[in-house]
Phi, psi and omega in degrees: 000136185276162181208134176205160170270123182297156177302326180293322175295320185290321182288342169296338187262005181302328185293344183278000189236004175061201187085179187288162171094172180279347186289339182228042180264002180098005179224152183260008176289129185282138172259155180234140177213153171237135176229130179244353193281176186295150172296149179298148181291156176307144171279150178288147184284127172275148181294150172292165180305135186090353179087175177108190188237130169307145174232139177213162180276111172307137171282014184290351183263350185294144179286166175256149177120181183279129185065031184290149179286142171264015175037049174093346175296138180242129173295147180074161177291163186294335176262021173288153181302321177299335188246018182268128182288122172245011178311333181250013177288154176301156173272141186287142181299332177266016190305309190300314182297321187291310180293331172298327182291331186266339183120087181292342180254000177288163183245152176290150177225131180270104178281048179194165182169195175259162178075209188224163173226124189048039178085359177238149175312139186268116176128188184250113181277171182206163176228147177257130187234161175269167185296348185275349191300130180300131173274141182238156176300145171237121175255119186273130185257000183209300191239051175302328188280351168244019178245156176277126189293159179270193003282148176255157184264068177262114184284145179304340181266005177310133175290149177238134183300133176072354182290144175280169181309327177274008181083001176274178169070193171108010167061241184287343175045058171285138163238132182242122179231125179252114173275109192288324183290331188247004175055054180229142179246126174246136179224141178236151171226147194045058182272139179221125180285143179250168187305327185265013179074006172281187181222138168264134179213154173287325188204147177213154177212145172246128174248135176271102185290000184243014180223161164270351166275080198284343181236146181286330178289303172074008184278132170294146182099346173290141171278180171217202172283004169244143183300335177273005184071015181267158166293152177272313190314311187294344183264355180290149170274119178238137186296321179306327178272313184303319182296341174278349181092357181224131166241120192251041176200171178289159183238157179261146173218173175242157174225157188289320194226123166248173179259163175279065178195161179224154174237137178301140024277347179307155176231002191205160174224172188210064177199160177249001187278120178257017183296124173297345180272358179258150181285133168285160173298153183082345172315139178248134173238162174214154177295136183294149175300339183278350177284125183263118176293119180298138190281340181271008178280152176313161172289333176280333173292316184294319177303313173308312179289328172298316178296335185281333182278325188264328185238330176087180176253135186248128181288116186241349188188157169284135181181204178291141181300136175062028177269119178269135181260138178211179189264149173293145178203128181298340182279352176291136179262100189300313174308316178293312182302316187292305183295317187284308174302320181294339180279351175272126182258164177302327178295349174275356178254165174217149177281133165286139185308136179273110175249140178081021176310124181252124169248103192300000000 
């Protein structure tokens, strides 16, 4: 059975973390804004360390539609934090205490799969659209001052996380839209489609998938549809990648209690607890080199576990401990996922040294 802290509960903690915008001004009173103007222009790409040009896998080869395959394309430049090999990075000196706070005896859990849970697909869905997709107005109901203005190219048929067939229910109600032709990611939280095809949402964010200046706003302290200020889509476990045997980027997970701090690539936190033994948003863990991936595990599980060795898991939100987020897909084998990933314990992980820790 899944268990998480809802977005409404997470957003109520924004005031504890400081930073820009009404969502972190020291009051839980929601601010409301509506935007129908054009999206901000893309930020220019900064050169990588040592000069040269950033290289990224264009999404031009991606298929279109709900749950479409990216056909090997990977969001963000190769030197982006999501795509960085951290298998040889130093271990954080407080790793043992940090892992213990999440649960050394706890197990990995796939918060994604096939079929339904409480009537809705299991996981966070997404849709890939063409650059010609019509843009619609986004009306912010809570954190418009920390959101990127619309319009967004959200189709009326865009899937909503946790929503029932009639559109009701849904918890966090994330909506993720990838503009294939313009290399843009649009994410909404607590999203509800309106009769005129516009959307009401608590918060929204636009990410530039062809740049390391990932958000138009770019201000540290801003939230996103994730409490850590991160994009959701790049950290999802997706069947189209796992089934190939290779996932070449970090994945996202949740922990029940976080610290009032964040570490890059995160830009935001959602806690009032200052204990140094609690994970900040953006903290990365990896499977220890000593962990041997069983040869009899499925191709998909082996790909996931190898990614956790090479790229790691990033703390992205408050929720159940060791819950990995993925996209729903009818090809997932739920039994294999639960038994194989469930055999991996917290004690099999270590924390990658945290550089650039920010304490608001």
